[in-house]
C-alpha positions in Angstrom: -15.1 -8.4 -39.9 -11.7 -8.1 -41.3 -8.5 -9.9 -39.7 -6.3 -7.3 -38.0 -3.0 -6.7 -40.0 0.2 -8.6 -39.4 1.7 -5.4 -38.8 -0.7 -3.8 -36.4 -0.2 -7.3 -34.6 3.1 -7.0 -34.2 2.7 -3.0 -33.2 -0.1 -4.1 -30.4 2.7 -7.3 -29.2 5.9 -4.9 -29.7 3.8 -2.0 -27.2 2.5 -5.0 -24.7 5.8 -5.8 -24.1 7.3 -2.4 -23.9 4.7 -1.9 -21.4 5.5 -5.1 -19.5 9.0 -4.2 -19.2 8.0 -0.7 -17.8 5.5 -2.6 -15.2 8.6 -4.9 -14.3 11.1 -1.7 -14.1 9.0 0.2 -11.7 8.1 -3.2 -9.6 12.3 -3.6 -9.3 12.6 0.2 -7.7 9.4 0.0 -5.6 11.2 -3.5 -4.0 14.0 -1.6 -2.8 11.9 1.4 -1.7 9.5 -0.9 0.3 12.6 -2.7 1.4 13.3 0.3 3.1 10.5 1.7 4.7 8.7 -1.4 5.6 11.7 -2.8 7.3 11.8 0.7 9.2 7.8 0.2 10.0 8.0 -3.5 11.5 10.1 -2.1 14.1 8.5 1.5 14.9 6.3 0.0 17.7 9.1 -1.1 19.8 11.4 2.0 19.0 9.1 4.6 20.1 8.1 2.7 23.1 12.4 2.4 24.2 11.6 6.2 23.5 9.0 6.3 26.2 5.8 6.6 23.9 2.7 4.9 24.9 0.4 2.9 22.8 -2.1 5.9 22.1 0.6 8.2 21.4 2.0 5.5 19.1 -1.7 5.0 17.2 -1.7 8.6 16.9 1.4 9.1 15.1 0.5 6.5 13.4 -2.9 7.6 12.3 -1.4 11.0 11.3 1.3 9.5 9.1 -1.4 7.5 7.2 -3.6 10.4 6.9 -1.0 12.8 5.5 0.4 9.7 3.4 -2.9 9.0 2.1 -4.3 13.0 2.0 -2.0 14.4 0.5 -2.7 12.1 -2.4 -5.7 14.4 -3.7 -3.0 17.7 -3.3 -0.5 15.3 -5.7 -3.0 13.8 -7.7 -4.6 17.3 -8.6 -1.6 18.9 -8.9 -0.3 15.7 -11.4 -3.4 15.9 -13.7 -3.3 19.7 -14.0 0.8 19.9 -14.9 1.2 16.3 -16.5 4.9 16.2 -14.9 3.9 12.8 -13.6 7.7 12.0 -13.5 9.3 14.9 -11.6 6.5 14.6 -8.7 7.3 11.3 -8.7 11.0 11.9 -8.3 10.5 14.3 -5.8 8.0 11.9 -3.4 10.8 9.3 -3.9 13.7 11.6 -2.7 11.3 12.9 0.3 10.6 9.1 1.3 14.2 7.5 1.0 15.6 10.5 3.0 13.5 9.9 5.8 14.0 6.7 6.9 17.5 6.5 7.4 17.3 9.4 9.4 15.8 7.8 11.9 19.0 6.7 13.4 19.1 10.3 14.4 16.3 10.7 16.4 16.5 10.7 20.5 13.1 12.1 21.5 9.7 10.8 20.3 8.6 14.0 18.4 11.9 13.6 16.4 10.9 10.3 15.6 7.4 11.0 15.1 8.3 14.1 12.3 10.3 11.8 10.5 7.6 8.7 10.4 5.2 11.2 9.1 7.5 13.1 6.5 8.2 9.3 5.2 4.6 9.0 4.4 4.3 12.3 2.7 6.7 11.4 0.6 4.9 8.5 -0.2 1.8 11.2 -0.7 3.5 12.5 -3.2 4.6 10.1 -5.4 2.2 7.6 -5.3 -1.0 9.2 -7.9 1.5 10.2 -10.6 3.4 6.6 -10.6 -0.1 4.8 -10.5 -1.2 6.5 -13.4 1.8 5.8 -15.4 1.4 2.2 -14.4 -2.4 2.2 -15.4 -1.0 3.3 -19.1 0.8 0.3 -19.1 -2.4 -1.7 -17.8 -4.6 -0.6 -20.5 -2.1 -1.5 -22.9 -1.6 -5.2 -21.8 -5.4 -5.5 -21.0 -5.1 -6.3 -17.1 -5.2 -3.7 -14.5 -5.1 -6.6 -11.9 -2.5 -8.0 -13.3 -0.3 -5.2 -13.5 -1.1 -3.7 -9.8 -1.0 -6.6 -8.8 2.6 -7.8 -10.3 3.7 -4.3 -8.9 2.3 -4.6 -5.4 4.3 -8.1 -4.9 7.2 -6.9 -6.1 6.5 -3.7 -3.0 5.5 -6.7 -0.7 8.6 -9.0 -1.5 10.8 -6.4 -1.0 8.5 -5.4 2.6 9.2 -9.3 3.1 13.6 -9.3 2.8 13.6 -5.9 4.2 12.5 -6.7 7.9 14.3 -10.1 7.4 17.6 -8.4 7.5 16.4 -5.9 10.2 15.4 -8.7 12.2 19.3 -10.5 11.9 20.4 -6.6 12.8 18.8 -6.6 15.8 19.7 -10.0 16.5 23.3 -10.0 16.1 23.7 -5.9 17.4 20.7 -5.2 19.5 20.2 -1.4 18.1 17.3 -0.2 16.1 19.7 2.8 15.4 22.3 0.8 13.7 18.9 -0.9 11.8 17.6 2.4 10.5 21.3 3.5 9.6 21.7 0.5 7.4 18.6 1.2 5.5 20.7 3.7 3.3 21.8 1.2 1.0 18.5 -0.1 -0.3 17.4 3.6 -0.2 20.5 4.5 -2.6 19.5 1.5 -4.9 15.8 2.6 -5.2 16.8 6.5 -5.9 19.6 4.4 -8.2 16.7 2.5 -10.4 14.2 5.3 -10.1 16.7 7.3 -12.4 17.4 4.2 -14.4 13.3 4.3 -15.1 13.0 8.1 -16.2 16.0 7.8 -18.6 14.5 4.5 -20.4 10.8 5.8 -20.2 10.6 9.7 -20.1 7.2 9.2 -20.9 5.4 6.0 -20.4 1.9 7.8 -21.5 1.7 6.4 -25.1 1.7 3.0 -23.8 -1.8 4.1 -23.0 -3.1 5.5 -26.6 -6.2 3.3 -27.3 -7.6 3.4 -23.7 -11.3 3.5 -23.7 -12.0 4.7 -20.1 -15.1 6.8 -19.8 -14.1 10.5 -19.1 -16.6 13.3 -16.8 -17.7 12.3 -13.3 -17.1 9.6 -11.1 -19.3 7.3 -11.4 -21.6 5.9 -8.4 -19.6 2.6 -8.1 -16.7 5.1 -7.3 -18.3 6.7 -4.2 -19.6 3.2 -2.9 -16.3 1.5 -3.1 -14.4 4.7 -1.3 -17.1 4.0 1.6 -16.5 0.1 1.8 -12.7 0.3 1.6 -12.7 3.3 4.2 -14.6 1.1 6.6 -12.1 -1.5 5.5 -8.9 0.9 6.5 -10.7 1.7 9.8 -10.7 -1.5 11.0 -7.2 -2.4 10.2 -4.9 -2.2 13.2 -1.4 -0.6 11.8 1.4 -2.7 12.6 3.5 -0.6 15.0 0.3 -1.2 17.3 0.6 -4.8 16.6 4.2 -5.0 17.3 3.5 -2.8 20.7 1.2 -5.2 21.8 3.1 -8.2 21.2 6.4 -6.3 23.0 4.1 -6.0 26.1 2.3 -9.0 26.1 5.4 -10.6 25.4 3.4 -13.0 23.0 6.4 -12.0 20.7 9.6 -10.1 21.3 12.9 -9.2 20.3 14.1 -9.8 16.4 10.3 -12.1 15.8 8.5 -8.8 15.6 9.9 -8.0 12.6 10.0 -11.3 11.5 6.4 -12.0 11.8 6.2 -8.4 9.3 8.3 -9.7 6.5 6.2 -12.8 6.8 3.2 -10.8 6.7 4.5 -9.1 3.8 5.8 -11.9 1.7 1.9 -13.2 2.4 0.8 -10.1 0.8 2.9 -10.2 -2.1 1.5 -13.6 -2.8 -1.8 -12.9 -2.5 -1.8 -9.4 -4.3 -0.5 -11.4 -7.5 -3.4 -14.1 -7.1 -6.2 -11.9 -6.3 -4.9 -9.3 -8.8 -5.4 -11.9 -11.5 -8.6 -13.1 -10.1 -10.2 -9.5 -10.1 -9.3 -9.4 -13.8 -11.7 -12.3 -14.4 -14.4 -12.2 -11.5 -14.5 -8.3 -10.2 -15.3 -7.2 -6.8 -17.4 -10.1 -5.7 -13.9 -11.5 -4.9 -13.6 -8.8 -2.4 -16.6 -10.3 -0.2 -15.2 -13.7 1.3 -11.8 -12.0 1.6 -13.2 -9.3 3.6 -14.8 -12.0 6.2 -11.5 -14.0 6.3 -9.6 -10.7 6.9 -11.5 -9.7 9.9 -10.6 -12.4 11.7 -6.8 -10.8 11.8 -7.5 -8.8 15.1 -8.8 -11.6 17.4 -5.7 -13.7 16.6 -3.3 -11.4 16.8 -4.7 -9.7 20.1 -5.6 -12.9 21.9 -3.6 -15.5 20.4 -0.3 -17.1 21.4 2.7 -17.2 19.4 1.6 -19.3 16.6 -2.0 -18.2 16.7 -0.3 -14.4 16.6 1.6 -15.4 13.4 -1.5 -16.7 11.7 -3.3 -13.7 12.7 -0.1 -11.8 10.9 -0.6 -13.4 7.5 -4.2 -12.9 7.2 -3.6 -9.3 8.0 -1.2 -9.2 5.1 -3.7 -10.7 3.1 -5.9 -7.9 3.9 -3.3 -5.7 3.2 -2.0 -6.9 -0.1 -5.8 -7.3 -1.4 -6.9 -4.1 -1.0 -3.5 -2.3 -1.8 -3.4 -4.2 -5.1 -7.1 -3.9 -6.1 -7.6 0.0 -5.3 -5.5 1.5 -8.5 -6.9 -1.9 -10.8 -10.6 -1.1 -9.6 -10.4 2.7 -10.1 -8.3 3.3 -13.0 -11.5 1.5 -15.8 -13.9 3.8 -13.6 -12.2 7.0 -14.3 -11.0 8.7 -17.7 -7.3 9.4 -18.1 -7.7 13.3 -17.6 -8.9 12.9 -14.4 -6.9 9.8 -13.1 -4.5 10.9 -11.0 -7.2 13.4 -9.2 -9.1 9.8 -8.8 -6.5 8.0 -7.3 -5.6 11.2 -4.8 -9.4 11.2 -4.1 -9.7 7.3 -3.3 -6.8 7.5 -0.8 -7.1 10.6 0.5 -10.9 9.3 1.9 -8.9 5.8 2.5 -6.3 7.7 4.6 -9.0 10.1 6.7 -10.3 6.2 7.5 -7.2 4.9 8.4 -6.0 7.6 10.5 -9.6 7.6 12.5 -9.3 4.1 12.7 -5.5 3.6 13.8 -6.3 6.6 16.7 -9.1 4.7 17.8 -7.7 1.2 17.9 -4.5 2.8 20.0 -7.2 4.5 22.0 -9.0 1.3 22.7 -6.2 -0.5 23.6 -5.1 1.3 26.7 -8.3 0.3 28.1 -9.7 -2.9 27.1 -8.0 -5.4 24.1 -11.7 -6.5 23.7 -13.2 -3.5 22.4 -10.0 -3.5 19.7 -11.6 -6.3 18.6 -14.7 -5.7 18.5 -14.3 -2.4 16.8 -11.9 -3.8 14.4 -14.7 -6.8 13.2 -17.6 -4.4 13.1 -15.7 -2.2 10.4 -14.9 -4.9 8.5 -18.6 -6.8 8.7 -20.1 -3.5 7.8 -18.4 -2.9 4.7 -19.6 -6.2 3.7 -22.9 -4.8 1.9 -21.1 -1.9 0.1 -18.7 -4.0 -1.5 -21.5 -6.2 -2.7 -23.6 -3.3 -3.8 -20.1 -2.2 -6.0 -19.6 -5.8 -7.3 -23.3 -5.6 -8.8 -22.0 -2.6 -10.6 -18.7 -3.8 -11.9 -19.9 -5.6 -15.0 -21.1 -2.2 -16.4 -18.2 -0.3 -15.2 -15.9 -2.9 -17.0 -17.9 -2.6 -20.1 -16.5 0.7 -21.1 -12.9 0.1 -21.3 
């Protein structure tokens, strides 16, 4: 077998460099995106409580937001595949999302706030599938999907860590949720600036993936089994506004510490996404089995523990969030051909979001009745996901052999 020519090696090395630079630039704009909206999410529970919301209402609002935030990705994914307008759709979604967050400073009723919370999730739904397809092109060129999506998720989550810390300082100093929301116009402006820069430097990231060997056609069986398992995991994860509500009502964690806990969880999440993204490239789905078992412990710890035990639970909750958010696109990318990849991302995350909605609404309803029931429901969902994830792990080598 002849050795590759030097010129071909240089071209491959250059294209990998370009792909990595694109990944890092998108990571920076995502840092500011998560800085903005995760800062808001860290205090939404207590803020809605000041407006008179119950745990059921908070769980319902969070669940509807996640339902649309994931469910509408099916529409935006198909839209992107049909038109090929990845950048325009991505930009539109970011603008909607970044405009919604600072506007929370102007809300004075539960349903005004709920509308903006849901609108922020809609913006994220619009921009994620086309953006993830562009990242998958870079991942194919670099040859490591898990690494690329792990790096991106890490920058996401480090933004989600830094933002709530700033918000905690604002609340500690000023004691005002509205001022905390208003200051988020600054990172939102940085996000949109970086977005325009990325669009200018990389108007068409698709050619980064010229030599992709992903299979085309119908979605494989592993795709559907993984969707079912991930849906159970999503259903069992308590959304942070409900956790924050519990902290405030129980007195376990109060004031700015609620936002600090969220920041710590996001820092853990970012680190976990990098580590386990790389591990996924080497070991596949089997790494999800022990991680899912560990993450099942988050609900008992955050809902039953004291300050320090709840902090441990928040960290484990962050691990679960980071691992699944980074591994989902890394796992789906090689399963599906480029012609249907945005639709696959949209379909998968739509199902994930429906499960999240049903789980969040159920957890909020159960919380108003019994914390013990919340814990049983959460742990049971995680346990039921294990045989499905184990089955996908058996498929993984044959699926990856197509790339």
